[in-house]
One Martini backbone bead per residue (centre of mass of N, CA, C, O) as a GRO file, in nm:
protein
  332
    1MET     BB    1   5.995  -2.881   7.205
    2LYS     BB    2   5.675  -2.916   7.227
    3SER     BB    3   5.442  -3.114   7.318
    4LEU     BB    4   5.155  -3.230   7.193
    5ASP     BB    5   4.993  -3.240   7.456
    6ALA     BB    6   5.047  -2.942   7.537
    7ILE     BB    7   4.922  -2.811   7.289
    8LEU     BB    8   4.635  -2.932   7.317
    9ASP     BB    9   4.578  -2.831   7.601
   10ASN     BB   10   4.582  -2.532   7.529
   11ILE     BB   11   4.360  -2.536   7.316
   12GLN     BB   12   4.139  -2.664   7.525
   13GLN     BB   13   4.121  -2.394   7.700
   14ASN     BB   14   4.005  -2.157   7.520
   15ASN     BB   15   4.240  -1.902   7.464
   16PHE     BB   16   4.256  -1.671   7.203
   17LEU     BB   17   4.521  -1.513   7.022
   18ILE     BB   18   4.489  -1.289   6.743
   19ILE     BB   19   4.707  -1.199   6.470
   20GLY     BB   20   4.604  -0.926   6.259
   21ARG     BB   21   4.391  -0.873   5.999
   22ALA     BB   22   4.140  -0.645   5.914
   23GLY     BB   23   3.870  -0.611   5.669
   24ILE     BB   24   3.729  -0.493   5.358
   25ASP     BB   25   3.484  -0.636   5.144
   26ILE     BB   26   3.393  -0.624   4.796
   27TYR     BB   27   3.113  -0.739   4.584
   28PRO     BB   28   3.000  -0.808   4.302
   29ASP     BB   29   2.654  -0.763   4.197
   30PRO     BB   30   2.609  -1.044   4.111
   31PRO     BB   31   2.731  -1.330   4.090
   32GLY     BB   32   2.981  -1.310   3.819
   33THR     BB   33   3.060  -1.025   3.823
   34LYS     BB   34   3.245  -0.793   3.689
   35THR     BB   35   3.389  -0.516   3.799
   36GLU     BB   36   3.361  -0.339   3.528
   37ASN     BB   37   3.025  -0.419   3.536
   38ALA     BB   38   2.938  -0.292   3.791
   39LYS     BB   39   2.647  -0.154   3.993
   40LYS     BB   40   2.696  -0.338   4.253
   41PHE     BB   41   2.759  -0.400   4.609
   42VAL     BB   42   2.892  -0.606   4.864
   43THR     BB   43   2.953  -0.627   5.223
   44HIS     BB   44   3.248  -0.757   5.408
   45LEU     BB   45   3.426  -0.919   5.612
   46GLY     BB   46   3.788  -0.936   5.637
   47GLY     BB   47   4.071  -1.091   5.667
   48SER     BB   48   4.253  -1.339   5.786
   49SER     BB   49   4.222  -1.310   6.099
   50ALA     BB   50   3.922  -1.252   6.104
   51ASN     BB   51   3.834  -1.514   5.966
   52ILE     BB   52   3.951  -1.707   6.176
   53ALA     BB   53   3.796  -1.596   6.418
   54VAL     BB   54   3.516  -1.663   6.307
   55ALA     BB   55   3.547  -1.966   6.260
   56LEU     BB   56   3.615  -2.033   6.560
   57THR     BB   57   3.369  -1.900   6.699
   58LYS     BB   58   3.141  -2.068   6.555
   59LEU     BB   59   3.293  -2.335   6.717
   60GLY     BB   60   3.360  -2.213   7.032
   61GLY     BB   61   3.562  -1.997   7.030
   62LYS     BB   62   3.784  -1.783   7.223
   63CYS     BB   63   3.838  -1.452   7.083
   64HIS     BB   64   4.112  -1.237   7.030
   65LEU     BB   65   4.186  -0.936   6.853
   66LEU     BB   66   4.501  -0.815   6.727
   67THR     BB   67   4.493  -0.475   6.608
   68CYS     BB   68   4.460  -0.232   6.343
   69VAL     BB   69   4.251   0.052   6.269
   70SER     BB   70   4.087   0.288   6.124
   71GLU     BB   71   3.959   0.616   6.208
   72ASP     BB   72   3.671   0.515   6.064
   73ALA     BB   73   3.408   0.375   5.912
   74LEU     BB   74   3.562   0.109   5.830
   75GLY     BB   75   3.678   0.044   6.103
   76ARG     BB   76   3.402   0.030   6.248
   77LEU     BB   77   3.282  -0.190   6.072
   78ALA     BB   78   3.477  -0.417   6.147
   79VAL     BB   79   3.420  -0.414   6.451
   80ASN     BB   80   3.116  -0.464   6.431
   81GLN     BB   81   3.145  -0.740   6.291
   82LEU     BB   82   3.307  -0.882   6.508
   83ASN     BB   83   3.091  -0.848   6.725
   84HIS     BB   84   2.870  -1.003   6.575
   85TYR     BB   85   3.052  -1.282   6.586
   86GLY     BB   86   3.209  -1.273   6.888
   87VAL     BB   87   3.461  -1.103   6.881
   88ASP     BB   88   3.712  -0.974   7.060
   89THR     BB   89   3.794  -0.599   7.053
   90SER     BB   90   3.971  -0.475   7.301
   91LEU     BB   91   4.270  -0.483   7.130
   92ILE     BB   92   4.182  -0.263   6.938
   93ARG     BB   93   4.332  -0.005   6.742
   94TYR     BB   94   4.300   0.322   6.657
   95VAL     BB   95   4.407   0.500   6.361
   96LYS     BB   96   4.537   0.786   6.275
   97GLY     BB   97   4.529   0.951   5.975
   98GLU     BB   98   4.646   0.784   5.668
   99SER     BB   99   4.559   0.527   5.755
  100ARG     BB  100   4.424   0.207   5.631
  101ILE     BB  101   4.222  -0.023   5.579
  102SER     BB  102   4.176  -0.300   5.438
  103PHE     BB  103   4.093  -0.326   5.078
  104ALA     BB  104   3.857  -0.523   4.876
  105VAL     BB  105   3.806  -0.645   4.543
  106VAL     BB  106   3.584  -0.928   4.496
  107GLU     BB  107   3.524  -1.198   4.302
  108THR     BB  108   3.256  -1.428   4.209
  109THR     BB  109   3.501  -1.606   4.059
  110ILE     BB  110   3.716  -1.807   3.849
  111LYS     BB  111   3.728  -1.688   3.585
  112GLU     BB  112   3.934  -1.441   3.578
  113HIS     BB  113   4.009  -1.360   3.854
  114GLN     BB  114   3.952  -1.072   4.080
  115SER     BB  115   4.181  -0.914   4.320
  116ILE     BB  116   4.165  -0.594   4.475
  117ILE     BB  117   4.428  -0.463   4.680
  118TYR     BB  118   4.443  -0.229   4.954
  119ARG     BB  119   4.782  -0.145   5.124
  120ASN     BB  120   4.823   0.144   5.173
  121SER     BB  121   4.889   0.227   5.474
  122ALA     BB  122   4.837  -0.002   5.671
  123ALA     BB  123   4.698  -0.026   5.981
  124ASP     BB  124   4.798  -0.312   6.084
  125LEU     BB  125   5.114  -0.218   6.046
  126GLU     BB  126   5.091  -0.026   6.322
  127MET     BB  127   5.165  -0.225   6.506
  128SER     BB  128   5.309  -0.232   6.835
  129LYS     BB  129   5.483  -0.281   7.121
  130GLU     BB  130   5.274  -0.134   7.294
  131ASP     BB  131   5.039  -0.324   7.223
  132VAL     BB  132   5.180  -0.599   7.327
  133ASN     BB  133   5.265  -0.501   7.627
  134GLN     BB  134   4.956  -0.481   7.744
  135ILE     BB  135   4.939  -0.781   7.768
  136ASN     BB  136   4.789  -1.061   7.929
  137TYR     BB  137   4.917  -1.376   7.876
  138LYS     BB  138   4.768  -1.540   8.110
  139LYS     BB  139   4.479  -1.536   7.957
  140PHE     BB  140   4.628  -1.733   7.759
  141SER     BB  141   4.692  -2.046   7.557
  142SER     BB  142   4.679  -1.924   7.257
  143ILE     BB  143   4.837  -1.847   6.933
  144ILE     BB  144   4.757  -1.663   6.629
  145VAL     BB  145   4.957  -1.618   6.332
  146THR     BB  146   4.988  -1.404   6.061
  147GLY     BB  147   5.227  -1.325   5.818
  148THR     BB  148   5.140  -1.034   5.744
  149SER     BB  149   5.248  -0.905   6.023
  150LEU     BB  150   5.566  -0.943   5.909
  151ALA     BB  151   5.611  -0.744   5.652
  152ALA     BB  152   5.627  -0.482   5.850
  153GLU     BB  153   5.687  -0.185   5.992
  154PRO     BB  154   5.611  -0.237   6.329
  155SER     BB  155   5.474  -0.524   6.316
  156ARG     BB  156   5.709  -0.720   6.314
  157SER     BB  157   5.829  -0.663   6.596
  158ALA     BB  158   5.565  -0.707   6.747
  159THR     BB  159   5.524  -1.004   6.666
  160LEU     BB  160   5.791  -1.114   6.778
  161GLU     BB  161   5.723  -1.027   7.066
  162VAL     BB  162   5.476  -1.203   7.101
  163LEU     BB  163   5.622  -1.474   7.061
  164ASN     BB  164   5.813  -1.446   7.301
  165LYS     BB  165   5.592  -1.414   7.520
  166ALA     BB  166   5.445  -1.677   7.458
  167LYS     BB  167   5.682  -1.862   7.520
  168LYS     BB  168   5.728  -1.771   7.819
  169ASN     BB  169   5.402  -1.851   7.876
  170ASN     BB  170   5.334  -2.131   7.727
  171LEU     BB  171   5.214  -2.100   7.461
  172SER     BB  172   5.054  -2.182   7.184
  173ILE     BB  173   5.196  -2.173   6.849
  174ILE     BB  174   5.034  -2.043   6.551
  175LEU     BB  175   5.123  -2.061   6.200
  176ASP     BB  176   5.031  -1.857   5.926
  177ILE     BB  177   5.200  -1.770   5.663
  178ASP     BB  178   5.060  -1.575   5.462
  179TYR     BB  179   5.163  -1.499   5.166
  180ARG     BB  180   5.219  -1.158   5.032
  181PRO     BB  181   5.412  -1.019   4.796
  182TYR     BB  182   5.315  -0.706   4.808
  183THR     BB  183   5.439  -0.677   5.128
  184TRP     BB  184   5.729  -0.735   5.017
  185SER     BB  185   6.063  -0.663   4.926
  186SER     BB  186   6.152  -0.979   4.954
  187LEU     BB  187   6.218  -1.311   4.960
  188GLN     BB  188   6.448  -1.307   5.170
  189GLU     BB  189   6.298  -1.154   5.389
  190ALA     BB  190   6.071  -1.354   5.423
  191SER     BB  191   6.235  -1.601   5.498
  192ARG     BB  192   6.378  -1.494   5.753
  193THR     BB  193   6.117  -1.420   5.910
  194TYR     BB  194   5.968  -1.690   5.906
  195LEU     BB  195   6.192  -1.857   6.043
  196LYS     BB  196   6.185  -1.703   6.308
  197ALA     BB  197   5.888  -1.781   6.371
  198ALA     BB  198   5.918  -2.095   6.341
  199GLU     BB  199   6.114  -2.148   6.587
  200VAL     BB  200   5.841  -2.091   6.796
  201SER     BB  201   5.653  -2.295   6.662
  202ASP     BB  202   5.401  -2.561   6.692
  203ILE     BB  203   5.228  -2.463   6.439
  204ILE     BB  204   5.235  -2.514   6.076
  205ILE     BB  205   5.074  -2.333   5.801
  206GLY     BB  206   5.081  -2.412   5.442
  207ASN     BB  207   5.175  -2.385   5.126
  208ASP     BB  208   5.387  -2.464   4.880
  209ASP     BB  209   5.473  -2.172   4.819
  210GLU     BB  210   5.533  -2.084   5.115
  211PHE     BB  211   5.757  -2.293   5.167
  212GLY     BB  212   5.927  -2.196   4.928
  213VAL     BB  213   5.987  -1.920   5.046
  214MET     BB  214   6.129  -2.017   5.303
  215ALA     BB  215   6.349  -2.183   5.121
  216GLU     BB  216   6.416  -2.026   4.846
  217ASP     BB  217   6.267  -2.292   4.712
  218TYR     BB  218   6.011  -2.453   4.550
  219ASN     BB  219   6.155  -2.752   4.567
  220GLU     BB  220   6.205  -2.733   4.910
  221GLY     BB  221   5.946  -2.711   5.089
  222ILE     BB  222   5.892  -3.007   5.186
  223LYS     BB  223   6.161  -3.037   5.336
  224LEU     BB  224   6.113  -2.812   5.536
  225ALA     BB  225   5.857  -2.920   5.665
  226ALA     BB  226   5.989  -3.179   5.774
  227LYS     BB  227   6.210  -3.040   5.940
  228LEU     BB  228   6.025  -2.873   6.132
  229SER     BB  229   5.886  -3.135   6.257
  230LYS     BB  230   6.173  -3.215   6.404
  231SER     BB  231   6.275  -2.913   6.533
  232THR     BB  232   5.992  -2.739   6.613
  233ALA     BB  233   5.718  -2.869   6.516
  234SER     BB  234   5.444  -3.091   6.581
  235ILE     BB  235   5.287  -2.938   6.340
  236VAL     BB  236   5.277  -2.983   5.978
  237ILE     BB  237   5.112  -2.816   5.700
  238TYR     BB  238   5.101  -2.923   5.352
  239LYS     BB  239   4.963  -2.752   5.093
  240MET     BB  240   4.817  -2.852   4.738
  241GLY     BB  241   4.538  -2.813   4.678
  242GLU     BB  242   4.411  -3.049   4.461
  243ASN     BB  243   4.624  -3.263   4.606
  244GLY     BB  244   4.618  -3.162   4.898
  245SER     BB  245   4.779  -3.301   5.199
  246ILE     BB  246   5.055  -3.278   5.444
  247THR     BB  247   5.109  -3.424   5.764
  248PHE     BB  248   5.345  -3.349   6.015
  249THR     BB  249   5.361  -3.605   6.278
  250GLU     BB  250   5.508  -3.810   6.483
  251ASN     BB  251   5.690  -3.929   6.247
  252LYS     BB  252   5.454  -3.867   6.032
  253LYS     BB  253   5.233  -3.910   5.745
  254ILE     BB  254   4.940  -3.728   5.639
  255LYS     BB  255   4.727  -3.806   5.374
  256THR     BB  256   4.512  -3.566   5.203
  257GLY     BB  257   4.249  -3.474   5.046
  258ILE     BB  258   3.957  -3.354   4.880
  259PHE     BB  259   3.678  -3.157   4.804
  260GLN     BB  260   3.439  -3.164   4.558
  261VAL     BB  261   3.344  -2.853   4.408
  262HIS     BB  262   3.149  -2.569   4.313
  263ALA     BB  263   3.309  -2.292   4.260
  264LEU     BB  264   3.293  -1.928   4.292
  265LYS     BB  265   3.572  -1.903   4.448
  266PRO     BB  266   3.922  -1.884   4.583
  267THR     BB  267   3.852  -1.752   4.855
  268GLY     BB  268   3.908  -1.845   5.216
  269ALA     BB  269   4.018  -2.138   5.256
  270GLY     BB  270   4.261  -2.102   5.452
  271ASP     BB  271   4.102  -1.977   5.687
  272ALA     BB  272   3.905  -2.208   5.725
  273PHE     BB  273   4.105  -2.426   5.784
  274MET     BB  274   4.232  -2.308   6.036
  275GLY     BB  275   3.980  -2.260   6.216
  276VAL     BB  276   3.872  -2.563   6.199
  277PHE     BB  277   4.117  -2.718   6.286
  278ILE     BB  278   4.136  -2.588   6.570
  279SER     BB  279   3.844  -2.653   6.661
  280SER     BB  280   3.885  -2.961   6.647
  281LEU     BB  281   4.102  -2.975   6.863
  282LEU     BB  282   3.929  -2.842   7.081
  283ASN     BB  283   3.714  -3.100   7.031
  284LYS     BB  284   3.905  -3.368   7.031
  285LYS     BB  285   4.016  -3.428   6.768
  286SER     BB  286   4.197  -3.556   6.551
  287ILE     BB  287   4.426  -3.469   6.330
  288LYS     BB  288   4.302  -3.607   6.087
  289ASP     BB  289   4.010  -3.502   6.130
  290SER     BB  290   4.085  -3.198   6.133
  291VAL     BB  291   4.175  -3.188   5.839
  292VAL     BB  292   3.903  -3.268   5.721
  293TYR     BB  293   3.742  -3.032   5.839
  294GLY     BB  294   3.913  -2.811   5.707
  295SER     BB  295   3.856  -2.904   5.415
  296ALA     BB  296   3.552  -2.865   5.427
  297ALA     BB  297   3.554  -2.561   5.486
  298ALA     BB  298   3.702  -2.478   5.229
  299ALA     BB  299   3.481  -2.588   5.036
  300ILE     BB  300   3.247  -2.413   5.136
  301VAL     BB  301   3.357  -2.118   5.100
  302VAL     BB  302   3.393  -2.132   4.774
  303THR     BB  303   3.055  -2.147   4.742
  304LYS     BB  304   3.058  -1.851   4.863
  305VAL     BB  305   2.996  -1.545   4.968
  306GLY     BB  306   3.260  -1.457   5.102
  307CYS     BB  307   3.417  -1.520   5.420
  308SER     BB  308   3.311  -1.480   5.705
  309PRO     BB  309   3.004  -1.557   5.627
  310ALA     BB  310   3.106  -1.855   5.511
  311MET     BB  311   3.150  -1.973   5.771
  312PRO     BB  312   3.094  -2.258   5.931
  313ASP     BB  313   2.897  -2.444   6.114
  314LYS     BB  314   2.832  -2.736   6.261
  315GLU     BB  315   2.588  -2.825   6.087
  316GLU     BB  316   2.716  -2.773   5.809
  317LEU     BB  317   2.956  -2.960   5.838
  318GLU     BB  318   2.808  -3.227   5.898
  319LEU     BB  319   2.642  -3.231   5.637
  320PHE     BB  320   2.873  -3.225   5.438
  321LEU     BB  321   3.014  -3.490   5.542
  322LYS     BB  322   2.765  -3.670   5.481
  323GLU     BB  323   2.744  -3.580   5.152
  324ASN     BB  324   3.068  -3.602   5.137
  325MET     BB  325   3.368  -3.701   4.973
  326ILE     BB  326   3.689  -3.763   4.997
  327THR     BB  327   3.960  -3.765   4.825
  328ASN     BB  328   4.232  -3.876   4.706
  329PHE     BB  329   4.548  -3.859   4.718
  330LYS     BB  330   4.786  -3.665   4.526
  331GLU     BB  331   5.054  -3.693   4.342
  332SER     BB  332   5.278  -3.427   4.235
   0.00000   0.00000   0.00000
């Protein structure tokens, strides 16, 4: 188990390799419109890893995204958008044939919210060992992996290979569990695979359902999170939605509430939390303060259209924190 000081030192060297999907999201316009009633849509970059990369880059992170996109107009659109936000796209491979980039129709609504996600023959799941073996891992100090990349082959084996190479090169390994049930063949398969990734991870972040999946018992997720913090990872963050979060680190628990906002949509909060939490550690904030900054970013993103474009910059974060108070932690 890597020491917390070593993990933070790697993060503060500011060379991030991020593994996982980029996608295209379209939103019925204007906000509040139901998909079946839409007459026009707006388009934004999406996908969990792309969103994290954008959030981190906006706050000074230097990020390379490793993924595959379809060799078509939507794949090129995603890469163009990543370049626009300053994310390095030199490790992205275009995939020919019938594979397609992830595509989502996402409503800017809370009541009866609909997110329709198309992941058949997903291009990002075509990432292979050849893709990951070409990387010079000595160029990087930290790696962020989203669990979606573990859902199917060949991406699963490629991602596990990345983790092994990162471990051998002493990179800090940060795992966002990012469980999407529609991409897995079974709960048991997801649990086995996530636990294998968790064994080499230095920071693990997920919500109560995701830790429940890892434990194969939704009532045992918090016990697993605590156990991982003692055996594997130096920081484990267990998120519980409106009840706040518990951070396990250095044999203590940090209980944190949330920011109350008027949300327009439920999506993007987890990606914002991850990107801004890591950027706060990068900027030498304490773990407790970094959780608060991540929570603030999550609150901001759900009040805006889109995910990547909704990620806050430094000025927006600081203003939000000045004008809003975090609530007390709620026992669930």
